[in-house]
C-alpha positions as CSV (number, residue, x, y, z in Angstrom):
1,M,-161.3,43.5,-80.6
2,S,-161.5,40.1,-80.0
3,H,-163.9,37.3,-78.9
4,P,-164.0,34.7,-76.2
5,L,-163.9,31.2,-76.7
6,G,-163.9,28.7,-73.9
7,V,-161.4,28.7,-70.3
8,S,-158.0,29.0,-69.5
9,R,-157.0,30.0,-73.7
10,P,-156.6,33.7,-74.6
11,D,-159.9,35.5,-76.6
12,L,-159.9,35.1,-80.2
13,E,-158.9,38.3,-82.5
14,V,-161.3,39.5,-85.0
15,T,-160.8,40.2,-88.0
16,D,-162.0,39.8,-91.7
17,L,-162.4,36.4,-92.8
18,P,-160.1,36.1,-96.3
19,T,-161.8,35.2,-99.6
20,P,-160.7,32.1,-101.3
21,E,-158.9,34.7,-104.4
22,E,-156.7,36.0,-101.8
23,V,-155.9,32.4,-100.7
24,F,-155.4,30.6,-103.1
25,K,-154.2,33.8,-105.6
26,V,-156.3,32.9,-108.1
27,S,-159.0,35.2,-110.1
28,K,-161.9,33.2,-109.4
29,I,-162.8,29.6,-107.9
30,G,-164.1,27.5,-111.7
31,P,-164.1,23.5,-111.5
32,K,-159.9,24.0,-112.4
33,E,-159.2,25.9,-109.4
34,L,-161.7,24.0,-107.1
35,V,-159.1,20.9,-108.1
36,K,-156.3,22.5,-108.4
37,Y,-156.1,24.8,-105.2
38,A,-159.2,24.2,-103.0
39,I,-158.7,20.7,-103.1
40,G,-156.3,19.0,-100.4
41,P,-156.8,17.7,-97.1
42,S,-159.7,15.5,-98.1
43,L,-156.4,13.8,-100.1
44,I,-154.7,13.8,-97.0
45,A,-157.4,12.2,-95.1
46,L,-158.3,9.9,-97.9
47,G,-154.6,8.8,-97.9
48,I,-154.4,7.7,-94.4
49,S,-158.3,5.9,-94.7
50,I,-157.4,4.2,-97.5
51,G,-154.9,2.4,-95.3
52,S,-155.4,-0.6,-92.7
53,G,-159.2,-0.3,-92.6
54,E,-159.5,-1.2,-96.0
55,W,-156.8,-3.4,-97.0
56,L,-156.6,-5.5,-93.8
57,L,-159.4,-5.0,-91.3
58,G,-162.3,-4.7,-93.9
59,P,-161.2,-7.9,-96.3
60,L,-160.0,-9.5,-93.0
61,N,-163.8,-9.7,-91.7
62,V,-165.2,-9.8,-95.2
63,G,-162.8,-13.2,-96.6
64,Q,-163.3,-14.9,-92.6
65,Y,-167.7,-14.2,-92.5
66,G,-169.0,-12.6,-96.0
67,F,-170.8,-9.3,-96.6
68,V,-174.2,-9.4,-94.7
69,G,-173.9,-8.0,-91.5
70,V,-170.4,-6.9,-92.1
71,G,-171.1,-4.3,-94.9
72,W,-173.4,-1.5,-93.4
73,V,-170.8,-1.1,-89.9
74,I,-168.8,0.2,-92.9
75,V,-171.2,2.5,-94.6
76,V,-172.3,3.7,-91.3
77,S,-169.2,4.4,-90.2
78,A,-168.4,6.5,-93.4
79,L,-171.6,9.0,-93.3
80,L,-170.7,9.1,-89.5
81,Q,-167.5,9.9,-89.8
82,T,-167.9,12.4,-92.6
83,F,-170.2,14.4,-90.9
84,Y,-168.4,14.2,-87.6
85,N,-165.2,15.5,-90.3
86,V,-167.0,18.0,-91.1
87,E,-167.3,19.6,-87.6
88,C,-164.3,19.6,-87.2
89,S,-163.2,21.3,-89.8
90,R,-165.9,24.4,-89.1
91,Y,-164.1,25.2,-85.8
92,V,-160.6,24.9,-87.8
93,I,-161.8,26.8,-90.6
94,A,-163.6,29.7,-88.0
95,T,-160.9,29.8,-85.6
96,G,-157.7,28.8,-87.8
97,E,-157.1,26.6,-84.1
98,T,-156.3,22.9,-84.9
99,P,-158.7,20.6,-82.7
100,V,-155.6,20.0,-80.2
101,V,-155.1,23.3,-79.3
102,G,-158.9,23.8,-79.7
103,W,-159.6,20.7,-77.2
104,G,-157.7,23.2,-74.2
105,R,-160.3,26.0,-74.4
106,V,-162.8,23.1,-72.8
107,P,-163.5,23.3,-69.0
108,P,-161.5,22.7,-67.0
109,G,-158.8,23.7,-69.8
110,W,-155.8,23.3,-71.5
111,M,-154.3,21.6,-68.7
112,L,-156.1,18.5,-68.9
113,W,-157.6,19.1,-72.5
114,V,-153.7,18.9,-74.4
115,P,-151.5,16.7,-72.8
116,L,-154.1,14.2,-72.7
117,S,-155.2,14.8,-76.5
118,V,-151.8,14.6,-77.4
119,L,-151.5,11.2,-75.4
120,I,-154.1,9.7,-76.7
121,I,-153.0,9.5,-80.1
122,I,-149.6,8.8,-79.8
123,F,-150.7,5.6,-77.7
124,A,-153.4,4.6,-80.3
125,F,-151.3,4.8,-83.1
126,I,-147.8,4.6,-82.5
127,A,-148.2,0.7,-82.2
128,G,-147.0,1.0,-86.6
129,G,-149.0,-1.6,-87.5
130,W,-149.3,-0.2,-91.2
131,A,-145.5,-0.1,-91.5
132,A,-145.2,-3.8,-89.9
133,S,-147.8,-4.5,-92.5
134,A,-146.4,-2.5,-95.9
135,G,-142.8,-4.3,-95.1
136,Q,-144.6,-7.1,-95.5
137,G,-145.5,-6.0,-99.0
138,V,-142.1,-4.6,-99.8
139,Y,-140.5,-8.3,-98.9
140,A,-142.9,-10.4,-100.9
141,L,-142.0,-7.9,-104.2
142,I,-138.3,-8.7,-103.4
143,H,-138.4,-12.2,-102.5
144,G,-141.5,-13.3,-104.8
145,V,-143.0,-15.6,-101.8
146,P,-144.9,-14.3,-98.5
147,P,-142.5,-14.1,-95.4
148,A,-143.1,-16.6,-92.2
149,A,-144.2,-15.2,-89.2
150,D,-141.5,-15.5,-87.8
151,N,-139.3,-13.8,-89.9
152,L,-137.6,-10.0,-89.3
153,E,-136.4,-8.8,-92.3
154,P,-140.2,-7.4,-93.3
155,R,-140.4,-5.4,-89.6
156,W,-136.9,-3.9,-90.8
157,W,-138.8,-2.7,-94.6
158,G,-141.3,-1.2,-92.4
159,V,-138.7,0.7,-90.3
160,A,-136.9,1.8,-93.9
161,L,-140.7,2.9,-94.3
162,L,-140.9,5.2,-91.3
163,V,-137.7,6.6,-92.4
164,L,-139.0,7.5,-96.2
165,V,-141.6,9.3,-94.5
166,F,-139.1,11.8,-92.5
167,L,-136.7,12.2,-95.6
168,I,-140.2,13.1,-97.4
169,T,-141.6,15.7,-95.1
170,A,-137.6,17.1,-94.4
171,A,-137.9,17.5,-98.5
172,A,-140.8,19.6,-98.4
173,R,-141.1,23.2,-98.7
174,R,-144.6,23.1,-97.4
175,I,-145.1,20.1,-95.4
176,S,-148.9,19.9,-96.5
177,R,-148.8,20.8,-100.1
178,T,-146.1,17.6,-100.1
179,L,-148.8,15.0,-98.9
180,E,-151.5,16.4,-100.7
181,L,-149.3,15.8,-103.6
182,A,-148.2,12.5,-102.9
183,N,-151.8,11.7,-102.2
184,W,-152.4,12.9,-105.3
185,I,-150.4,9.7,-106.9
186,M,-151.0,7.1,-104.8
187,V,-154.8,7.8,-104.1
188,G,-155.0,7.6,-107.5
189,T,-153.1,4.8,-108.3
190,I,-154.3,3.2,-106.0
191,L,-158.0,3.4,-106.7
192,L,-157.7,3.3,-110.6
193,A,-155.4,0.0,-109.8
194,L,-157.6,-1.7,-107.9
195,L,-160.6,-0.6,-110.3
196,A,-159.2,-2.1,-113.1
197,V,-158.2,-5.5,-111.4
198,D,-161.3,-5.9,-110.3
199,L,-163.5,-5.2,-113.3
200,L,-161.1,-7.9,-114.9
201,V,-160.8,-10.9,-112.3
202,V,-164.1,-10.1,-110.2
203,P,-167.1,-11.0,-112.0
204,F,-170.5,-9.0,-111.6
205,S,-172.2,-11.2,-109.0
206,Q,-169.7,-10.4,-106.7
207,W,-170.1,-7.0,-107.2
208,W,-173.9,-7.2,-106.8
209,E,-173.8,-9.3,-103.4
210,G,-170.7,-6.6,-102.1
211,I,-173.1,-3.6,-102.9
212,L,-176.3,-5.7,-101.6
213,G,-174.5,-6.2,-98.3
214,F,-173.1,-3.1,-97.9
215,I,-177.2,-1.3,-98.0
216,T,-178.9,-4.2,-96.6
217,P,-179.2,-4.0,-92.2
218,A,-179.2,-6.9,-91.2
219,A,-177.4,-8.8,-88.0
220,P,-173.4,-9.1,-87.5
221,P,-172.6,-12.6,-88.5
222,A,-171.9,-15.5,-86.3
223,G,-168.8,-16.3,-85.2
224,I,-167.4,-12.7,-85.4
225,T,-166.8,-10.6,-82.3
226,A,-168.2,-7.0,-81.5
227,T,-163.9,-6.5,-81.2
228,Q,-163.5,-7.1,-84.9
229,L,-166.8,-5.1,-85.6
230,G,-165.2,-2.3,-83.4
231,A,-161.6,-2.2,-85.3
232,L,-163.8,-2.3,-88.7
233,A,-166.0,0.5,-87.8
234,G,-162.9,2.2,-86.1
235,F,-161.0,2.3,-89.3
236,T,-163.6,2.5,-91.5
237,A,-163.0,5.8,-93.4
238,L,-160.3,7.4,-91.1
239,A,-160.2,6.8,-87.5
240,S,-163.6,7.4,-85.8
241,G,-163.7,9.4,-82.7
242,L,-160.0,10.3,-83.6
243,N,-160.2,11.9,-87.0
244,W,-160.0,15.3,-85.5
245,Y,-156.4,15.0,-85.1
246,I,-156.1,15.0,-89.0
247,M,-158.2,18.1,-89.7
248,G,-156.1,20.5,-88.7
249,H,-154.6,20.3,-92.4
250,Y,-157.5,22.5,-93.2
251,R,-155.4,25.4,-91.6
252,D,-152.4,25.0,-93.5
253,K,-153.9,24.9,-96.5
254,G,-155.4,28.3,-95.7
255,Y,-158.9,27.9,-95.7
256,G,-160.9,30.3,-93.9
257,M,-159.3,31.9,-90.2
258,G,-156.2,29.3,-91.2
259,Y,-155.0,31.7,-93.2
260,R,-154.6,34.8,-90.9
261,V,-152.6,31.6,-88.3
262,G,-150.0,30.0,-90.4
263,Y,-148.0,26.7,-91.3
264,L,-146.0,24.0,-90.9
265,S,-143.2,25.0,-93.5
266,G,-140.9,21.8,-94.2
267,L,-136.8,22.0,-94.0
268,R,-136.8,23.2,-97.6
269,G,-139.2,25.8,-97.2
270,E,-139.2,29.4,-96.0
271,R,-139.1,29.9,-91.8
272,T,-142.8,30.4,-91.2
273,S,-144.3,31.3,-87.2
274,V,-148.0,29.6,-86.2
275,L,-149.7,32.0,-84.1
276,A,-150.1,30.8,-80.4
277,S,-154.3,31.8,-80.6
278,G,-157.0,32.1,-83.0
279,V,-158.2,34.4,-84.6
280,T,-162.3,34.5,-85.7
281,F,-164.0,36.7,-87.5
282,P,-167.0,39.2,-87.0
283,D,-170.9,38.7,-87.6
284,D,-171.5,41.0,-90.6
285,E,-172.6,41.4,-93.5
286,R,-169.6,40.8,-96.2
287,N,-168.4,37.5,-93.7
288,R,-171.0,35.9,-93.6
289,G,-171.4,35.8,-97.1
290,L,-167.3,34.6,-97.0
291,W,-168.4,32.3,-94.5
292,R,-171.2,30.3,-96.8
293,R,-168.3,30.1,-99.3
294,W,-165.6,28.8,-97.5
295,Y,-167.9,25.9,-95.5
296,R,-169.0,25.1,-99.4
297,L,-165.5,24.7,-100.2
298,L,-165.1,22.1,-97.0
299,M,-168.7,20.4,-98.3
300,V,-166.8,19.6,-101.9
301,D,-163.4,18.2,-100.0
302,M,-165.3,16.5,-97.5
303,W,-168.2,14.7,-99.0
304,G,-167.7,14.7,-102.9
305,V,-164.2,13.7,-102.3
306,F,-163.7,12.1,-98.6
307,F,-166.4,10.3,-98.4
308,V,-166.9,9.0,-102.2
309,G,-162.7,7.7,-101.9
310,A,-163.7,6.3,-98.7
311,I,-166.6,4.2,-100.0
312,L,-164.7,3.0,-102.8
313,G,-161.7,2.4,-100.9
314,M,-163.5,-0.2,-99.0
315,L,-165.3,-1.7,-102.0
316,L,-163.2,-2.2,-104.4
317,P,-160.6,-4.2,-101.8
318,T,-163.3,-6.6,-100.6
319,I,-165.0,-7.8,-103.4
320,L,-161.1,-8.6,-104.0
321,M,-160.6,-10.3,-101.6
322,A,-164.1,-12.1,-101.7
323,Q,-163.2,-13.5,-105.4
324,A,-159.6,-14.0,-103.8
325,V,-161.1,-16.7,-101.0
326,T,-163.0,-18.2,-104.0
327,L,-160.1,-17.9,-106.2
328,S,-158.2,-19.8,-103.2
329,G,-160.6,-22.7,-103.3
330,G,-162.5,-21.4,-100.2
331,E,-159.4,-20.8,-97.9
332,K,-160.1,-17.7,-95.6
333,P,-157.5,-15.0,-95.1
334,T,-155.7,-15.0,-91.1
335,R,-155.1,-12.3,-89.0
336,A,-151.1,-13.4,-90.2
337,N,-151.4,-13.6,-94.1
338,V,-154.1,-11.1,-94.5
339,P,-151.5,-8.1,-95.8
340,T,-150.8,-10.7,-99.3
341,F,-153.6,-12.9,-99.3
342,V,-154.9,-11.2,-102.2
343,A,-151.6,-11.3,-104.0
344,S,-150.9,-15.1,-103.6
345,A,-154.4,-15.4,-104.7
346,L,-154.1,-13.9,-107.4
347,G,-150.5,-14.5,-108.5
348,D,-151.8,-18.9,-108.0
349,A,-154.5,-17.8,-110.6
350,Y,-153.4,-15.6,-113.4
351,G,-149.5,-15.7,-113.0
352,Q,-146.7,-13.6,-111.4
353,V,-147.6,-10.4,-113.1
354,A,-150.7,-9.8,-110.9
355,F,-148.9,-11.4,-107.9
356,Y,-146.5,-8.2,-108.1
357,V,-149.6,-6.1,-108.9
358,A,-151.4,-6.8,-106.1
359,L,-148.3,-6.1,-103.8
360,V,-147.5,-3.0,-105.2
361,V,-151.3,-2.0,-104.5
362,G,-151.3,-3.3,-101.1
363,V,-148.0,-1.2,-100.2
364,L,-148.8,1.9,-101.5
365,V,-152.0,1.6,-99.5
366,L,-149.9,1.1,-96.3
367,F,-147.4,3.6,-97.3
368,S,-150.2,5.9,-97.7
369,T,-151.7,5.3,-94.3
370,Q,-148.5,5.5,-92.7
371,L,-147.2,8.5,-94.3
372,G,-150.1,9.9,-93.0
373,I,-150.6,8.8,-89.5
374,F,-146.8,9.2,-88.8
375,E,-146.6,13.0,-89.8
376,A,-150.2,13.3,-87.9
377,M,-148.7,12.4,-84.5
378,V,-145.3,14.3,-85.0
379,R,-148.3,17.3,-86.2
380,V,-150.9,17.3,-83.1
381,T,-147.3,17.6,-80.8
382,T,-145.9,20.2,-83.0
383,D,-148.8,22.2,-82.7
384,A,-150.1,21.3,-78.6
385,A,-146.4,22.3,-77.7
386,N,-145.8,25.6,-79.8
387,A,-149.5,26.5,-78.8
388,T,-149.2,26.0,-74.6
389,S,-145.9,26.8,-73.9
390,P,-144.3,30.3,-74.4
391,R,-141.0,29.2,-73.2
392,L,-140.8,26.0,-76.2
393,R,-141.4,29.5,-78.4
394,R,-138.7,31.0,-76.8
395,L,-136.3,28.0,-77.6
396,I,-137.5,27.0,-80.9
397,E,-137.1,31.2,-81.5
398,G,-140.4,31.2,-83.7
399,D,-139.7,28.3,-86.1
400,P,-141.7,24.7,-84.9
401,R,-139.2,22.9,-86.6
402,R,-136.9,22.7,-84.7
403,F,-139.6,20.8,-82.8
404,Y,-140.8,19.0,-85.4
405,Y,-138.3,17.3,-86.7
406,P,-136.7,16.2,-83.4
407,F,-139.5,14.7,-82.3
408,M,-140.2,13.3,-85.3
409,I,-136.9,11.2,-85.1
410,V,-137.7,10.2,-81.4
411,L,-140.7,9.1,-82.4
412,L,-139.3,7.0,-85.6
413,V,-137.2,5.0,-83.2
414,I,-139.8,4.5,-80.8
415,I,-142.5,2.8,-83.5
416,S,-139.3,1.2,-84.9
417,F,-138.7,-0.6,-81.6
418,I,-142.7,-1.3,-81.3
419,I,-143.4,-3.2,-84.5
420,F,-140.8,-6.0,-83.6
421,Q,-143.2,-6.9,-80.7
422,S,-146.9,-8.1,-82.2
423,L,-148.3,-9.5,-85.1
424,P,-149.1,-6.0,-87.8
425,V,-152.6,-6.7,-87.5
426,G,-152.7,-7.5,-83.8
427,L,-151.7,-4.3,-83.3
428,V,-153.7,-2.7,-86.0
429,E,-156.8,-3.9,-84.6
430,W,-155.3,-2.5,-81.2
431,S,-155.3,1.0,-82.4
432,A,-158.3,0.6,-84.0
433,N,-160.2,-0.2,-81.0
434,M,-158.5,3.2,-79.6
435,S,-160.1,5.0,-82.2
436,N,-163.6,4.6,-81.2
437,L,-162.3,6.0,-77.7
438,G,-162.1,9.5,-78.9
439,A,-166.2,9.1,-79.8
440,L,-166.4,9.0,-76.4
441,L,-165.3,12.2,-75.3
442,Y,-164.5,14.4,-78.4
443,P,-168.0,14.7,-80.2
444,F,-169.4,16.7,-76.5
445,M,-165.8,19.0,-76.7
446,L,-166.6,19.9,-79.8
447,M,-170.6,20.4,-79.6
448,Y,-168.9,23.0,-76.4
449,L,-166.5,25.1,-78.7
450,N,-168.7,25.0,-82.4
451,S,-172.0,26.4,-80.0
452,K,-169.6,29.2,-78.8
453,L,-168.1,30.5,-82.7
454,P,-169.5,33.2,-84.3
455,R,-173.1,32.7,-85.2
456,P,-172.7,32.8,-89.1
457,A,-170.1,29.7,-87.9
458,R,-172.2,27.8,-85.5
459,P,-173.8,24.3,-86.0
460,R,-177.7,23.8,-86.6
461,P,-179.3,21.5,-84.3
462,W,-179.4,18.1,-85.7
463,H,-175.3,18.9,-86.5
464,Y,-175.5,18.0,-82.8
465,V,-177.6,14.7,-83.2
466,I,-175.4,13.1,-85.5
467,L,-172.6,14.1,-83.0
468,V,-174.4,12.3,-80.8
469,L,-175.1,9.2,-83.1
470,N,-171.0,9.1,-83.1
471,F,-171.1,8.8,-79.3
472,L,-173.5,6.1,-79.2
473,F,-171.8,4.3,-82.2
474,F,-168.2,4.2,-82.0
475,G,-168.5,4.7,-78.1
476,F,-170.2,1.3,-77.9
477,F,-167.3,-0.5,-79.3
478,F,-165.3,1.1,-77.3
479,V,-166.8,-0.2,-74.1
480,N,-167.0,-3.4,-75.6
481,F,-163.4,-3.7,-76.5
482,I,-162.2,-3.2,-73.2
483,A,-165.1,-5.3,-71.3
484,D,-163.6,-8.0,-73.7
485,F,-159.6,-7.5,-72.9
486,V,-160.0,-7.5,-68.9
487,G,-162.4,-10.1,-69.3
488,E,-166.3,-11.0,-71.1
489,P,-166.6,-9.3,-74.1
490,L,-170.5,-7.1,-73.2
491,V,-171.7,-8.9,-76.6
492,T,-171.4,-11.7,-78.9
493,F,-172.8,-13.0,-81.7
């Protein structure tokens, strides 16, 4: 029995959904088991989310222009992206295929969409702005002062952090699980440290101003460009139209049919294979009930962890930046100094301990992003190659690690070259606006795929409306970015 879905790819095999208890090897899923076993992919996404948008672009825009007219862009972006994440994950859980493989089922077929999608992901994220920015923080930790703009040592520290990502994945038994545990530690430390610092140094009036700015619709402030707002929208939460590149972790976590397809193991793990094509479930009473259970777990993971964390991850750094501007006598951050601006302002006001605490938080923020994005570029390419090339599968003898790790080394060398070519924040703004490009394509491709899933897994009509809103909101910013890049922006404020 098989289920046809789309074009140019094999039909999906049909078998029963596993139970959550079977996947997570527990007798029941209660609150303890939910936290210990079921929550996970959202933490990897959140580790990337609380990064360049939250520590660089959000604070830069708030520091320069204030909350009014900027904050609402953050909230709308986070809401739209969480809906989009759920829809991407719906496909993964129902078929076990990662999105980059699923795109190959959309007409005219995989020969267009799979290579193009890999190219877009690499083109958007290969700039390495997170590595370069984290390197600035490491430099300041070592030398006690922020680096000069022309100092190359921070770039070398960025390269060292890329090597650290390679070592973390190489030491893993199961790569996704290692990333989850790393992000439990980093994200928890980041949010708790930011909350503690904000409670100590940010007055209540500044908290209230930030919260109001998030929920008050207002015209963008004078002087800000739509390209700057587009970068903020693109990297609030995750990566706007390209969020799909991280949702494949639901397969490796074993959610739904992902359990039947397989996962990427690390060098220390057992050799595992990943099916080249997905699997889905029959439309019967038992599987309808199991689908509802898996979907509820997804909603808890995405709305209870990712969305809440993304909002806190943007609010806490931006109100701290607003206070840093006050502490520095009204001096505003620049693209060159924003990675260390808060640490410098806190150090001047409260001493070296505050300076180093802020630097450590900043490095953790940017490194968690770097870890997730670097690994995801390798993961997406590995999944695409393994699914579409029988010759490669024969060459690697069914072991995706034989492609994954050599490609990671190649990518490390390329990114190490690129991060010496521009200011870190400039690299991040480029990546953020390229993420908005995905909103012009993938919401519609996702509608096509999800409409052909087994009936219990198909979206409701209003889900399609939300995907169209993603296209309109993020797509506008990308079109404006291109117009600004080649001539004059479509909109100025």
